[in-house]
Phi, psi and omega in degrees: 000149182297318182295318179299318179297319179293321178298319181287336179274342179275119185298323181296307181292326180296319177299316178297318181298319181299312181292321178297321178297319179296317177294322179296317178296318178299317180295318181293322183266010183307318180296338179265325180286325179218091185294124182289142177286328180237098182302337180286339180219073186295334183278356178282120182286138176294142183237115184290321180196192178247020178294143185285312187290128178298153176260141180289159177306138181210180178296327180282323180234096189301323180256005185086192179229163175270184169296151187066012168063038170280137184285119184291321180300313179298317181296320180290317181295308181286339174294330177296316178295319180295324179297315177296319181299312182295310184295318181294316181295312183294314180297319180301308182288327177295319178295315180300311181295316181297319179294318180296312183286311180293321179295317179295317181296315182289323184282318182280318181069196176061219185294327179295316178299315181299312183296311184294319183282332174290324175297319177296320180295326178299317179292322179294334184293336180262129177307135188302319181294319179296316180296318178298320178296317181296313181296315180297321179292321180291320183280334182099161183290135179162155183298310183298318180294323178294317178298319179296316180298318180293322179294320181299321182274349184266326189292329183302326179297320179290324179296315180293321180295310184292328177298313180298320179293319180295317179301324181283315187285326186292346178267358182285160187297319185291334175287318177297323178295317179296322178292321179293333179277002175093013179293142180284167183298315180295320179296315180297316184294308186279341181262325187244329185265304186302314180301329181274357177254006185288328187304303179295332179293318179295318180298313181295320179297319178298317178291326183287336181305317178284320182297321180297316179295321178297318178293319178298319178295325177296318178296318179295322178300324181273000180082021182245006184256235184289160180299157180300139179090359179281144180288084182228131184299321180296320179292324177295320177296321178298322179290345181264352190295333179280354186237007183298323183278358178068218180238170180299123180086352180216079185293345181254024184298325183240039183304325186294334182293336181253322187296315185291306178289322179294320178295319178298317180295315180297315181294323180295312180294317181297319182296320178289325176295320178296318178295318178297319177296320178296318177298320180295319178298324185274315189272335182256105183297338181289337182247008179295141180286138180268000000 
């Protein structure tokens, strides 16, 4: 495909694709790279003991351990799978909700547009991180509750985006021709409007994949995300916060507790941002480099 060829020729997007592929391979091979002790709960990190002081990397623990002796290697490997799971689920449902609400508002207009977009503005009025924290705190700690909180703060951006595209596209001649030929509203929207509004939607979804994981990690860091002991990069970073300064005379004594999970999180978010920027350069003619 032409787009794939352009993505591979674009250095920015190619760098993102390489790192995303590496994370994808790690996520797919997680059961082989880090065999779970309990197949019924693969995301539960093995815990060697309850000792406070982290253990340095060794043959038994390749990346070392966190406080309370959670295995960092297992957490980083299975954290990659969890990152894809969270980002894909949240982006999927955010796009669906955003397309339904924004598409209906833009196509129908009038009072329906006013009601739906004012509701969207209410959610936009609250900073997304604050709103996610409030929802997660009210619902309680857990994977499903965290996914719900992230979806609630993610869909308004897609609704506003798709509404603007629909308002622009529905006035074009080929849409008017389809309407004059007797085509129904649903047919016009899904056959003529929605396919032509996909480009900015794809770009935003690509950029959001990393942002969603970053927000989820922030919730886990604050104790509002996944349950304790889950292989989540944000939770691993939280377990390292008491050891960041190391010991007297050796500030890097426990470097591994932060570098491995923090590095994985940074690279994952950065790779999706690079891919999103590459997609924007290729798919959006207004931002193409001259």
